[in-house]
PQR file of N, CA, C, O and H, with PARSE charges and radii, in Angstrom:
ATOM      1  N   MET A   1      19.462 240.494-121.760 -0.4000 1.5000
ATOM      2  CA  MET A   1      18.733 239.320-122.277 -0.0000 2.0000
ATOM      3  C   MET A   1      18.143 238.558-121.057  0.5500 1.7000
ATOM      4  O   MET A   1      18.798 238.400-120.027 -0.5500 1.4000
ATOM      5  N   ILE A   2      16.944 238.118-121.210 -0.4000 1.5000
ATOM      6  CA  ILE A   2      16.259 237.430-120.150 -0.0000 2.0000
ATOM      7  C   ILE A   2      16.664 235.975-120.160  0.5500 1.7000
ATOM      8  O   ILE A   2      16.619 235.315-121.199 -0.5500 1.4000
ATOM      9  H   ILE A   2      16.412 238.247-122.047  0.4000 1.0000
ATOM     10  N   ARG A   3      17.075 235.458-118.963 -0.4000 1.5000
ATOM     11  CA  ARG A   3      17.390 234.021-118.900 -0.0000 2.0000
ATOM     12  C   ARG A   3      16.195 233.280-118.440  0.5500 1.7000
ATOM     13  O   ARG A   3      15.467 233.704-117.542 -0.5500 1.4000
ATOM     14  H   ARG A   3      17.111 235.994-118.119  0.4000 1.0000
ATOM     15  N   ARG A   4      16.004 232.153-119.074 -0.4000 1.5000
ATOM     16  CA  ARG A   4      14.902 231.272-118.690 -0.0000 2.0000
ATOM     17  C   ARG A   4      15.345 229.948-118.437  0.5500 1.7000
ATOM     18  O   ARG A   4      16.416 229.569-118.912 -0.5500 1.4000
ATOM     19  H   ARG A   4      16.595 231.809-119.803  0.4000 1.0000
ATOM     20  N   PRO A   5      14.559 229.118-117.660 -0.5600 1.5000
ATOM     21  CA  PRO A   5      15.011 227.811-117.390  0.2800 2.0000
ATOM     22  C   PRO A   5      15.079 226.889-118.623  0.5500 1.7000
ATOM     23  O   PRO A   5      14.440 227.180-119.634 -0.5500 1.4000
ATOM     24  N   LEU A   6      15.824 225.810-118.557 -0.4000 1.5000
ATOM     25  CA  LEU A   6      15.933 224.917-119.717 -0.0000 2.0000
ATOM     26  C   LEU A   6      14.592 224.182-119.861  0.5500 1.7000
ATOM     27  O   LEU A   6      13.907 223.882-118.882 -0.5500 1.4000
ATOM     28  H   LEU A   6      16.343 225.574-117.735  0.4000 1.0000
ATOM     29  N   THR A   7      14.254 223.908-121.122 -0.4000 1.5000
ATOM     30  CA  THR A   7      12.988 223.123-121.436 -0.0000 2.0000
ATOM     31  C   THR A   7      13.312 221.722-121.481  0.5500 1.7000
ATOM     32  O   THR A   7      14.202 221.323-122.232 -0.5500 1.4000
ATOM     33  H   THR A   7      14.810 224.151-121.917  0.4000 1.0000
ATOM     34  N   GLU A   8      12.625 220.895-120.694 -0.4000 1.5000
ATOM     35  CA  GLU A   8      12.844 219.434-120.680 -0.0000 2.0000
ATOM     36  C   GLU A   8      12.074 218.779-121.893  0.5500 1.7000
ATOM     37  O   GLU A   8      10.900 219.077-122.114 -0.5500 1.4000
ATOM     38  H   GLU A   8      11.902 221.219-120.084  0.4000 1.0000
ATOM     39  N   ILE A   9      12.689 217.981-122.583 -0.4000 1.5000
ATOM     40  CA  ILE A   9      12.121 217.231-123.712 -0.0000 2.0000
ATOM     41  C   ILE A   9      12.207 215.769-123.355  0.5500 1.7000
ATOM     42  O   ILE A   9      13.270 215.205-123.096 -0.5500 1.4000
ATOM     43  H   ILE A   9      13.642 217.739-122.403  0.4000 1.0000
ATOM     44  N   THR A  10      10.974 215.165-123.355 -0.4000 1.5000
ATOM     45  CA  THR A  10      10.824 213.763-123.045 -0.0000 2.0000
ATOM     46  C   THR A  10      10.473 212.961-124.319  0.5500 1.7000
ATOM     47  O   THR A  10       9.640 213.369-125.129 -0.5500 1.4000
ATOM     48  H   THR A  10      10.110 215.623-123.565  0.4000 1.0000
ATOM     49  N   LEU A  11      11.108 211.869-124.446 -0.4000 1.5000
ATOM     50  CA  LEU A  11      10.829 210.995-125.640 -0.0000 2.0000
ATOM     51  C   LEU A  11       9.797 209.900-125.263  0.5500 1.7000
ATOM     52  O   LEU A  11      10.039 209.105-124.355 -0.5500 1.4000
ATOM     53  H   LEU A  11      11.784 211.538-123.788  0.4000 1.0000
ATOM     54  N   LYS A  12       8.731 209.873-125.920 -0.4000 1.5000
ATOM     55  CA  LYS A  12       7.741 208.854-125.644 -0.0000 2.0000
ATOM     56  C   LYS A  12       7.810 207.721-126.583  0.5500 1.7000
ATOM     57  O   LYS A  12       8.387 207.877-127.659 -0.5500 1.4000
ATOM     58  H   LYS A  12       8.535 210.519-126.658  0.4000 1.0000
ATOM     59  N   LEU A  13       7.269 206.586-126.268 -0.4000 1.5000
ATOM     60  CA  LEU A  13       7.271 205.435-127.096 -0.0000 2.0000
ATOM     61  C   LEU A  13       6.510 205.694-128.358  0.5500 1.7000
ATOM     62  O   LEU A  13       6.933 205.241-129.422 -0.5500 1.4000
ATOM     63  H   LEU A  13       6.800 206.459-125.394  0.4000 1.0000
ATOM     64  N   GLU A  14       5.395 206.407-128.298 -0.4000 1.5000
ATOM     65  CA  GLU A  14       4.555 206.757-129.440 -0.0000 2.0000
ATOM     66  C   GLU A  14       5.318 207.627-130.419  0.5500 1.7000
ATOM     67  O   GLU A  14       5.172 207.462-131.630 -0.5500 1.4000
ATOM     68  H   GLU A  14       5.051 206.775-127.434  0.4000 1.0000
ATOM     69  N   ASP A  15       6.124 208.544-129.924 -0.4000 1.5000
ATOM     70  CA  ASP A  15       6.929 209.392-130.800 -0.0000 2.0000
ATOM     71  C   ASP A  15       7.987 208.604-131.548  0.5500 1.7000
ATOM     72  O   ASP A  15       8.269 208.855-132.720 -0.5500 1.4000
ATOM     73  H   ASP A  15       6.242 208.678-128.940  0.4000 1.0000
ATOM     74  N   LEU A  16       8.572 207.636-130.834 -0.4000 1.5000
ATOM     75  CA  LEU A  16       9.607 206.801-131.427 -0.0000 2.0000
ATOM     76  C   LEU A  16       8.990 205.970-132.517  0.5500 1.7000
ATOM     77  O   LEU A  16       9.620 205.831-133.565 -0.5500 1.4000
ATOM     78  H   LEU A  16       8.343 207.432-129.882  0.4000 1.0000
ATOM     79  N   GLN A  17       7.788 205.393-132.359 -0.4000 1.5000
ATOM     80  CA  GLN A  17       7.156 204.553-133.333 -0.0000 2.0000
ATOM     81  C   GLN A  17       6.717 205.430-134.508  0.5500 1.7000
ATOM     82  O   GLN A  17       6.805 204.992-135.654 -0.5500 1.4000
ATOM     83  H   GLN A  17       7.277 205.505-131.508  0.4000 1.0000
ATOM     84  N   GLU A  18       6.228 206.706-134.246 -0.4000 1.5000
ATOM     85  CA  GLU A  18       5.951 207.514-135.346 -0.0000 2.0000
ATOM     86  C   GLU A  18       7.104 207.843-136.184  0.5500 1.7000
ATOM     87  O   GLU A  18       6.987 207.923-137.407 -0.5500 1.4000
ATOM     88  H   GLU A  18       6.156 207.063-133.315  0.4000 1.0000
ATOM     89  N   TYR A  19       8.305 208.053-135.527 -0.4000 1.5000
ATOM     90  CA  TYR A  19       9.456 208.313-136.229 -0.0000 2.0000
ATOM     91  C   TYR A  19       9.944 207.172-137.200  0.5500 1.7000
ATOM     92  O   TYR A  19      10.333 207.397-138.346 -0.5500 1.4000
ATOM     93  H   TYR A  19       8.400 207.988-134.534  0.4000 1.0000
ATOM     94  N   GLU A  20       9.885 205.959-136.638 -0.4000 1.5000
ATOM     95  CA  GLU A  20      10.224 204.772-137.320 -0.0000 2.0000
ATOM     96  C   GLU A  20       9.324 204.551-138.576  0.5500 1.7000
ATOM     97  O   GLU A  20       9.788 204.159-139.646 -0.5500 1.4000
ATOM     98  H   GLU A  20       9.569 205.776-135.708  0.4000 1.0000
ATOM     99  N   ASN A  21       8.010 204.830-138.371 -0.4000 1.5000
ATOM    100  CA  ASN A  21       7.087 204.779-139.515 -0.0000 2.0000
ATOM    101  C   ASN A  21       7.425 205.756-140.595  0.5500 1.7000
ATOM    102  O   ASN A  21       7.400 205.454-141.788 -0.5500 1.4000
ATOM    103  H   ASN A  21       7.633 205.149-137.501  0.4000 1.0000
ATOM    104  N   PHE A  22       7.747 206.956-140.131 -0.4000 1.5000
ATOM    105  CA  PHE A  22       8.149 208.027-141.122 -0.0000 2.0000
ATOM    106  C   PHE A  22       9.429 207.637-141.847  0.5500 1.7000
ATOM    107  O   PHE A  22       9.487 207.793-143.067 -0.5500 1.4000
ATOM    108  H   PHE A  22       7.767 207.202-139.162  0.4000 1.0000
ATOM    109  N   ARG A  23      10.446 207.143-141.175 -0.4000 1.5000
ATOM    110  CA  ARG A  23      11.662 206.729-141.857 -0.0000 2.0000
ATOM    111  C   ARG A  23      11.391 205.575-142.871  0.5500 1.7000
ATOM    112  O   ARG A  23      11.998 205.569-143.942 -0.5500 1.4000
ATOM    113  H   ARG A  23      10.399 207.017-140.184  0.4000 1.0000
ATOM    114  N   ARG A  24      10.474 204.580-142.552 -0.4000 1.5000
ATOM    115  CA  ARG A  24      10.219 203.543-143.531 -0.0000 2.0000
ATOM    116  C   ARG A  24       9.512 204.122-144.682  0.5500 1.7000
ATOM    117  O   ARG A  24       9.778 203.725-145.816 -0.5500 1.4000
ATOM    118  H   ARG A  24       9.980 204.585-141.682  0.4000 1.0000
ATOM    119  N   ASP A  25       8.550 205.116-144.452 -0.4000 1.5000
ATOM    120  CA  ASP A  25       7.846 205.651-145.604 -0.0000 2.0000
ATOM    121  C   ASP A  25       8.804 206.435-146.502  0.5500 1.7000
ATOM    122  O   ASP A  25       8.762 206.307-147.726 -0.5500 1.4000
ATOM    123  H   ASP A  25       8.334 205.439-143.531  0.4000 1.0000
ATOM    124  N   GLU A  26       9.656 207.237-145.893 -0.4000 1.5000
ATOM    125  CA  GLU A  26      10.635 207.967-146.720 -0.0000 2.0000
ATOM    126  C   GLU A  26      11.577 207.042-147.499  0.5500 1.7000
ATOM    127  O   GLU A  26      11.934 207.343-148.638 -0.5500 1.4000
ATOM    128  H   GLU A  26       9.690 207.340-144.899  0.4000 1.0000
ATOM    129  N   ALA A  27      11.973 205.945-146.906 -0.4000 1.5000
ATOM    130  CA  ALA A  27      12.814 204.918-147.635 -0.0000 2.0000
ATOM    131  C   ALA A  27      12.100 204.420-148.807  0.5500 1.7000
ATOM    132  O   ALA A  27      12.654 204.348-149.904 -0.5500 1.4000
ATOM    133  H   ALA A  27      11.683 205.700-145.980  0.4000 1.0000
ATOM    134  N   ASN A  28      10.821 204.055-148.599 -0.4000 1.5000
ATOM    135  CA  ASN A  28      10.040 203.540-149.724 -0.0000 2.0000
ATOM    136  C   ASN A  28       9.824 204.573-150.804  0.5500 1.7000
ATOM    137  O   ASN A  28       9.873 204.255-151.992 -0.5500 1.4000
ATOM    138  H   ASN A  28      10.371 204.114-147.707  0.4000 1.0000
ATOM    139  N   ASN A  29       9.586 205.804-150.403 -0.4000 1.5000
ATOM    140  CA  ASN A  29       9.414 206.844-151.398 -0.0000 2.0000
ATOM    141  C   ASN A  29      10.671 207.071-152.161  0.5500 1.7000
ATOM    142  O   ASN A  29      10.591 207.293-153.369 -0.5500 1.4000
ATOM    143  H   ASN A  29       9.547 206.062-149.438  0.4000 1.0000
ATOM    144  N   THR A  30      11.796 207.036-151.575 -0.4000 1.5000
ATOM    145  CA  THR A  30      13.041 207.261-152.341 -0.0000 2.0000
ATOM    146  C   THR A  30      13.326 206.077-153.269  0.5500 1.7000
ATOM    147  O   THR A  30      13.809 206.239-154.390 -0.5500 1.4000
ATOM    148  H   THR A  30      11.860 206.856-150.594  0.4000 1.0000
ATOM    149  N   ALA A  31      13.028 204.946-152.791 -0.4000 1.5000
ATOM    150  CA  ALA A  31      13.213 203.704-153.642 -0.0000 2.0000
ATOM    151  C   ALA A  31      12.337 203.813-154.922  0.5500 1.7000
ATOM    152  O   ALA A  31      12.836 203.589-156.025 -0.5500 1.4000
ATOM    153  H   ALA A  31      12.636 204.814-151.881  0.4000 1.0000
ATOM    154  N   VAL A  32      11.072 204.147-154.781 -0.4000 1.5000
ATOM    155  CA  VAL A  32      10.130 204.330-155.854 -0.0000 2.0000
ATOM    156  C   VAL A  32      10.637 205.474-156.810  0.5500 1.7000
ATOM    157  O   VAL A  32      10.632 205.335-158.034 -0.5500 1.4000
ATOM    158  H   VAL A  32      10.667 204.329-153.885  0.4000 1.0000
ATOM    159  N   ALA A  33      11.044 206.537-156.218 -0.4000 1.5000
ATOM    160  CA  ALA A  33      11.501 207.660-157.043 -0.0000 2.0000
ATOM    161  C   ALA A  33      12.827 207.245-157.778  0.5500 1.7000
ATOM    162  O   ALA A  33      12.989 207.657-158.927 -0.5500 1.4000
ATOM    163  H   ALA A  33      11.048 206.650-155.224  0.4000 1.0000
ATOM    164  N   SER A  34      13.702 206.525-157.243 -0.4000 1.5000
ATOM    165  CA  SER A  34      14.871 206.194-157.954 -0.0000 2.0000
ATOM    166  C   SER A  34      14.557 205.159-159.100  0.5500 1.7000
ATOM    167  O   SER A  34      15.234 205.133-160.128 -0.5500 1.4000
ATOM    168  H   SER A  34      13.571 206.190-156.310  0.4000 1.0000
ATOM    169  N   GLU A  35      13.529 204.332-158.883 -0.4000 1.5000
ATOM    170  CA  GLU A  35      13.155 203.441-159.931 -0.0000 2.0000
ATOM    171  C   GLU A  35      12.508 204.209-161.109  0.5500 1.7000
ATOM    172  O   GLU A  35      12.694 203.830-162.265 -0.5500 1.4000
ATOM    173  H   GLU A  35      12.979 204.353-158.048  0.4000 1.0000
ATOM    174  N   MET A  36      11.720 205.329-160.804 -0.4000 1.5000
ATOM    175  CA  MET A  36      11.114 206.089-161.838 -0.0000 2.0000
ATOM    176  C   MET A  36      12.197 206.798-162.641  0.5500 1.7000
ATOM    177  O   MET A  36      12.112 206.888-163.865 -0.5500 1.4000
ATOM    178  H   MET A  36      11.568 205.637-159.865  0.4000 1.0000
ATOM    179  N   GLN A  37      13.238 207.311-161.934 -0.4000 1.5000
ATOM    180  CA  GLN A  37      14.253 208.044-162.650 -0.0000 2.0000
ATOM    181  C   GLN A  37      15.115 207.148-163.552  0.5500 1.7000
ATOM    182  O   GLN A  37      15.672 207.598-164.553 -0.5500 1.4000
ATOM    183  H   GLN A  37      13.308 207.238-160.939  0.4000 1.0000
ATOM    184  N   GLU A  38      15.207 205.898-163.177 -0.4000 1.5000
ATOM    185  CA  GLU A  38      15.901 204.924-164.079 -0.0000 2.0000
ATOM    186  C   GLU A  38      15.124 204.733-165.362  0.5500 1.7000
ATOM    187  O   GLU A  38      15.724 204.591-166.427 -0.5500 1.4000
ATOM    188  H   GLU A  38      14.755 205.532-162.364  0.4000 1.0000
ATOM    189  N   ASP A  39      13.846 204.725-165.290 -0.4000 1.5000
ATOM    190  CA  ASP A  39      12.988 204.522-166.482 -0.0000 2.0000
ATOM    191  C   ASP A  39      13.040 205.725-167.434  0.5500 1.7000
ATOM    192  O   ASP A  39      12.848 205.571-168.641 -0.5500 1.4000
ATOM    193  H   ASP A  39      13.359 204.840-164.424  0.4000 1.0000
ATOM    194  N   THR A  40      13.294 206.894-166.901 -0.4000 1.5000
ATOM    195  CA  THR A  40      13.267 208.075-167.854 -0.0000 2.0000
ATOM    196  C   THR A  40      14.622 208.298-168.485  0.5500 1.7000
ATOM    197  O   THR A  40      15.642 208.223-167.799 -0.5500 1.4000
ATOM    198  H   THR A  40      13.449 207.019-165.921  0.4000 1.0000
ATOM    199  N   PRO A  41      14.655 208.568-169.769 -0.5600 1.5000
ATOM    200  CA  PRO A  41      15.967 208.668-170.408  0.2800 2.0000
ATOM    201  C   PRO A  41      16.698 209.943-170.061  0.5500 1.7000
ATOM    202  O   PRO A  41      16.060 210.964-169.804 -0.5500 1.4000
ATOM    203  N   LYS A  42      17.988 209.916-170.046 -0.4000 1.5000
ATOM    204  CA  LYS A  42      18.813 211.082-169.673 -0.0000 2.0000
ATOM    205  C   LYS A  42      19.045 211.904-170.954  0.5500 1.7000
ATOM    206  O   LYS A  42      19.169 211.328-172.034 -0.5500 1.4000
ATOM    207  H   LYS A  42      18.507 209.087-170.255  0.4000 1.0000
ATOM    208  N   SER A  43      19.104 213.214-170.849 -0.4000 1.5000
ATOM    209  CA  SER A  43      19.363 214.104-171.932 -0.0000 2.0000
ATOM    210  C   SER A  43      20.783 213.857-172.506  0.5500 1.7000
ATOM    211  O   SER A  43      20.980 213.874-173.721 -0.5500 1.4000
ATOM    212  H   SER A  43      19.003 213.683-169.971  0.4000 1.0000
ATOM    213  N   GLN A  44      21.715 213.640-171.649 -0.4000 1.5000
ATOM    214  CA  GLN A  44      23.073 213.492-172.062 -0.0000 2.0000
ATOM    215  C   GLN A  44      23.637 212.268-171.239  0.5500 1.7000
ATOM    216  O   GLN A  44      23.108 211.896-170.191 -0.5500 1.4000
ATOM    217  H   GLN A  44      21.555 213.627-170.662  0.4000 1.0000
ATOM    218  N   ALA A  45      24.717 211.690-171.775 -0.4000 1.5000
ATOM    219  CA  ALA A  45      25.387 210.566-171.066 -0.0000 2.0000
ATOM    220  C   ALA A  45      25.867 211.046-169.707  0.5500 1.7000
ATOM    221  O   ALA A  45      26.500 212.099-169.643 -0.5500 1.4000
ATOM    222  H   ALA A  45      25.147 211.992-172.626  0.4000 1.0000
ATOM    223  N   GLY A  46      25.614 210.368-168.669 -0.4000 1.5000
ATOM    224  CA  GLY A  46      26.061 210.731-167.300 -0.0000 2.0000
ATOM    225  C   GLY A  46      25.213 211.822-166.622  0.5500 1.7000
ATOM    226  O   GLY A  46      25.408 212.123-165.444 -0.5500 1.4000
ATOM    227  H   GLY A  46      25.100 209.512-168.721  0.4000 1.0000
ATOM    228  N   GLY A  47      24.326 212.375-167.335 -0.4000 1.5000
ATOM    229  CA  GLY A  47      23.471 213.390-166.653 -0.0000 2.0000
ATOM    230  C   GLY A  47      24.198 214.713-166.476  0.5500 1.7000
ATOM    231  O   GLY A  47      23.690 215.560-165.739 -0.5500 1.4000
ATOM    232  H   GLY A  47      24.169 212.130-168.292  0.4000 1.0000
ATOM    233  N   THR A  48      25.303 214.946-167.071 -0.4000 1.5000
ATOM    234  CA  THR A  48      25.986 216.259-166.877 -0.0000 2.0000
ATOM    235  C   THR A  48      25.317 217.323-167.706  0.5500 1.7000
ATOM    236  O   THR A  48      24.727 217.067-168.755 -0.5500 1.4000
ATOM    237  H   THR A  48      25.715 214.259-167.669  0.4000 1.0000
ATOM    238  N   LYS A  49      25.431 218.482-167.209 -0.4000 1.5000
ATOM    239  CA  LYS A  49      24.729 219.650-167.914 -0.0000 2.0000
ATOM    240  C   LYS A  49      25.849 220.679-168.245  0.5500 1.7000
ATOM    241  O   LYS A  49      26.809 220.878-167.501 -0.5500 1.4000
ATOM    242  H   LYS A  49      25.911 218.690-166.356  0.4000 1.0000
ATOM    243  N   THR A  50      25.654 221.273-169.351 -0.4000 1.5000
ATOM    244  CA  THR A  50      26.577 222.316-169.654 -0.0000 2.0000
ATOM    245  C   THR A  50      26.286 223.556-168.932  0.5500 1.7000
ATOM    246  O   THR A  50      25.169 223.799-168.476 -0.5500 1.4000
ATOM    247  H   THR A  50      24.874 221.112-169.956  0.4000 1.0000
ATOM    248  N   THR A  51      27.323 224.363-168.826 -0.4000 1.5000
ATOM    249  CA  THR A  51      27.159 225.724-168.162 -0.0000 2.0000
ATOM    250  C   THR A  51      26.046 226.514-168.707  0.5500 1.7000
ATOM    251  O   THR A  51      25.311 227.161-167.961 -0.5500 1.4000
ATOM    252  H   THR A  51      28.230 224.166-169.197  0.4000 1.0000
ATOM    253  N   GLU A  52      25.888 226.483-170.042 -0.4000 1.5000
ATOM    254  CA  GLU A  52      24.835 227.237-170.740 -0.0000 2.0000
ATOM    255  C   GLU A  52      23.501 226.748-170.326  0.5500 1.7000
ATOM    256  O   GLU A  52      22.594 227.548-170.094 -0.5500 1.4000
ATOM    257  H   GLU A  52      26.485 225.958-170.648  0.4000 1.0000
ATOM    258  N   GLU A  53      23.344 225.472-170.225 -0.4000 1.5000
ATOM    259  CA  GLU A  53      22.026 224.856-169.812 -0.0000 2.0000
ATOM    260  C   GLU A  53      21.681 225.311-168.376  0.5500 1.7000
ATOM    261  O   GLU A  53      20.556 225.687-168.045 -0.5500 1.4000
ATOM    262  H   GLU A  53      24.081 224.822-170.414  0.4000 1.0000
ATOM    263  N   ILE A  54      22.692 225.247-167.596 -0.4000 1.5000
ATOM    264  CA  ILE A  54      22.406 225.648-166.095 -0.0000 2.0000
ATOM    265  C   ILE A  54      22.120 227.134-166.097  0.5500 1.7000
ATOM    266  O   ILE A  54      21.170 227.503-165.407 -0.5500 1.4000
ATOM    267  H   ILE A  54      23.606 224.942-167.865  0.4000 1.0000
ATOM    268  N   HIS A  55      22.772 227.996-166.742 -0.4000 1.5000
ATOM    269  CA  HIS A  55      22.515 229.442-166.821 -0.0000 2.0000
ATOM    270  C   HIS A  55      21.090 229.683-167.303  0.5500 1.7000
ATOM    271  O   HIS A  55      20.370 230.505-166.737 -0.5500 1.4000
ATOM    272  H   HIS A  55      23.544 227.696-167.303  0.4000 1.0000
ATOM    273  N   ASN A  56      20.663 228.930-168.402 -0.4000 1.5000
ATOM    274  CA  ASN A  56      19.359 229.123-168.898 -0.0000 2.0000
ATOM    275  C   ASN A  56      18.266 228.742-167.872  0.5500 1.7000
ATOM    276  O   ASN A  56      17.242 229.409-167.718 -0.5500 1.4000
ATOM    277  H   ASN A  56      21.249 228.262-168.862  0.4000 1.0000
ATOM    278  N   ARG A  57      18.555 227.650-167.202 -0.4000 1.5000
ATOM    279  CA  ARG A  57      17.592 227.092-166.187 -0.0000 2.0000
ATOM    280  C   ARG A  57      17.366 228.067-165.020  0.5500 1.7000
ATOM    281  O   ARG A  57      16.232 228.222-164.566 -0.5500 1.4000
ATOM    282  H   ARG A  57      19.386 227.109-167.327  0.4000 1.0000
ATOM    283  N   ILE A  58      18.404 228.710-164.539 -0.4000 1.5000
ATOM    284  CA  ILE A  58      18.332 229.593-163.425 -0.0000 2.0000
ATOM    285  C   ILE A  58      18.143 231.023-163.787  0.5500 1.7000
ATOM    286  O   ILE A  58      18.025 231.887-162.918 -0.5500 1.4000
ATOM    287  H   ILE A  58      19.325 228.584-164.907  0.4000 1.0000
ATOM    288  N   GLY A  59      18.110 231.299-165.136 -0.4000 1.5000
ATOM    289  CA  GLY A  59      17.853 232.683-165.613 -0.0000 2.0000
ATOM    290  C   GLY A  59      18.980 233.604-165.527  0.5500 1.7000
ATOM    291  O   GLY A  59      18.781 234.816-165.440 -0.5500 1.4000
ATOM    292  H   GLY A  59      18.206 230.597-165.842  0.4000 1.0000
ATOM    293  N   TYR A  60      20.211 233.076-165.546 -0.4000 1.5000
ATOM    294  CA  TYR A  60      21.375 233.897-165.410 -0.0000 2.0000
ATOM    295  C   TYR A  60      21.823 234.303-166.856  0.5500 1.7000
ATOM    296  O   TYR A  60      21.953 233.466-167.750 -0.5500 1.4000
ATOM    297  H   TYR A  60      20.372 232.092-165.617  0.4000 1.0000
ATOM    298  N   ALA A  61      22.044 235.597-167.021 -0.4000 1.5000
ATOM    299  CA  ALA A  61      22.536 236.017-168.369 -0.0000 2.0000
ATOM    300  C   ALA A  61      23.780 236.869-168.168  0.5500 1.7000
ATOM    301  O   ALA A  61      23.714 238.081-167.964 -0.5500 1.4000
ATOM    302  H   ALA A  61      21.939 236.277-166.295  0.4000 1.0000
ATOM    303  N   PRO A  62      24.950 236.164-168.236 -0.5600 1.5000
ATOM    304  CA  PRO A  62      26.245 236.931-167.991  0.2800 2.0000
ATOM    305  C   PRO A  62      26.462 237.926-169.052  0.5500 1.7000
ATOM    306  O   PRO A  62      26.165 237.652-170.215 -0.5500 1.4000
ATOM    307  N   LYS A  63      26.975 239.094-168.716 -0.4000 1.5000
ATOM    308  CA  LYS A  63      27.297 240.150-169.581 -0.0000 2.0000
ATOM    309  C   LYS A  63      28.543 239.846-170.312  0.5500 1.7000
ATOM    310  O   LYS A  63      29.506 239.370-169.711 -0.5500 1.4000
ATOM    311  H   LYS A  63      27.216 239.317-167.772  0.4000 1.0000
ATOM    312  N   LYS A  64      28.574 240.098-171.595 -0.4000 1.5000
ATOM    313  CA  LYS A  64      29.729 239.811-172.453 -0.0000 2.0000
ATOM    314  C   LYS A  64      30.851 240.923-172.200  0.5500 1.7000
ATOM    315  O   LYS A  64      30.597 242.126-172.141 -0.5500 1.4000
ATOM    316  H   LYS A  64      27.792 240.484-172.083  0.4000 1.0000
ATOM    317  N   LYS A  65      32.053 240.397-172.066 -0.4000 1.5000
ATOM    318  CA  LYS A  65      33.082 241.268-171.812 -0.0000 2.0000
ATOM    319  C   LYS A  65      33.652 241.873-173.114  0.5500 1.7000
ATOM    320  O   LYS A  65      33.814 241.140-174.089 -0.5500 1.4000
ATOM    321  H   LYS A  65      32.260 239.419-172.114  0.4000 1.0000
ATOM    322  N   PRO A  66      33.941 243.107-173.158 -0.5600 1.5000
ATOM    323  CA  PRO A  66      34.495 243.653-174.403  0.2800 2.0000
ATOM    324  C   PRO A  66      35.843 243.112-174.789  0.5500 1.7000
ATOM    325  O   PRO A  66      36.737 242.979-173.952 -0.5500 1.4000
ATOM    326  N   SER A  67      35.998 242.782-176.127 -0.4000 1.5000
ATOM    327  CA  SER A  67      37.210 242.123-176.468 -0.0000 2.0000
ATOM    328  C   SER A  67      38.288 243.136-176.823  0.5500 1.7000
ATOM    329  O   SER A  67      39.410 242.712-177.102 -0.5500 1.4000
ATOM    330  H   SER A  67      35.272 242.890-176.806  0.4000 1.0000
ATOM    331  N   GLY A  68      38.041 244.415-176.833 -0.4000 1.5000
ATOM    332  CA  GLY A  68      38.989 245.451-177.098 -0.0000 2.0000
ATOM    333  C   GLY A  68      39.878 245.741-176.015  0.5500 1.7000
ATOM    334  O   GLY A  68      39.747 245.157-174.940 -0.5500 1.4000
ATOM    335  H   GLY A  68      37.130 244.759-176.606  0.4000 1.0000
ATOM    336  N   PRO A  69      40.870 246.689-176.231 -0.5600 1.5000
ATOM    337  CA  PRO A  69      41.817 247.038-175.106  0.2800 2.0000
ATOM    338  C   PRO A  69      41.091 247.746-174.004  0.5500 1.7000
ATOM    339  O   PRO A  69      40.076 248.412-174.208 -0.5500 1.4000
ATOM    340  N   SER A  70      41.642 247.582-172.838 -0.4000 1.5000
ATOM    341  CA  SER A  70      41.039 248.169-171.628 -0.0000 2.0000
ATOM    342  C   SER A  70      41.301 249.679-171.553  0.5500 1.7000
ATOM    343  O   SER A  70      42.369 250.113-171.985 -0.5500 1.4000
ATOM    344  H   SER A  70      42.467 247.041-172.672  0.4000 1.0000
ATOM    345  N   THR A  71      40.403 250.483-171.040 -0.4000 1.5000
ATOM    346  CA  THR A  71      40.640 251.985-171.038 -0.0000 2.0000
ATOM    347  C   THR A  71      40.875 252.363-169.474  0.5500 1.7000
ATOM    348  O   THR A  71      40.859 253.539-169.110 -0.5500 1.4000
ATOM    349  H   THR A  71      39.535 250.130-170.689  0.4000 1.0000
ATOM    350  N   VAL A  72      41.070 251.405-168.675 -0.4000 1.5000
ATOM    351  CA  VAL A  72      41.245 251.680-167.232 -0.0000 2.0000
ATOM    352  C   VAL A  72      42.668 251.986-166.919  0.5500 1.7000
ATOM    353  O   VAL A  72      43.005 252.241-165.762 -0.5500 1.4000
ATOM    354  H   VAL A  72      41.084 250.450-168.971  0.4000 1.0000
TER
END
């Protein structure tokens, strides 16, 4: 394996300001999204989903186990 010197990373004031702006925008976006979710009705109380709904959503079709005696 080739060893190479460490890369120096410097933090500039512009980078810090850009990061702070990004954080503010993300916080505003999540606040707006949570307000929109409160306006939409839930399908069931508490927002819980049954196992069957989850399987349908992800396309999982479990194979039925035979109910008879085992031949193994």
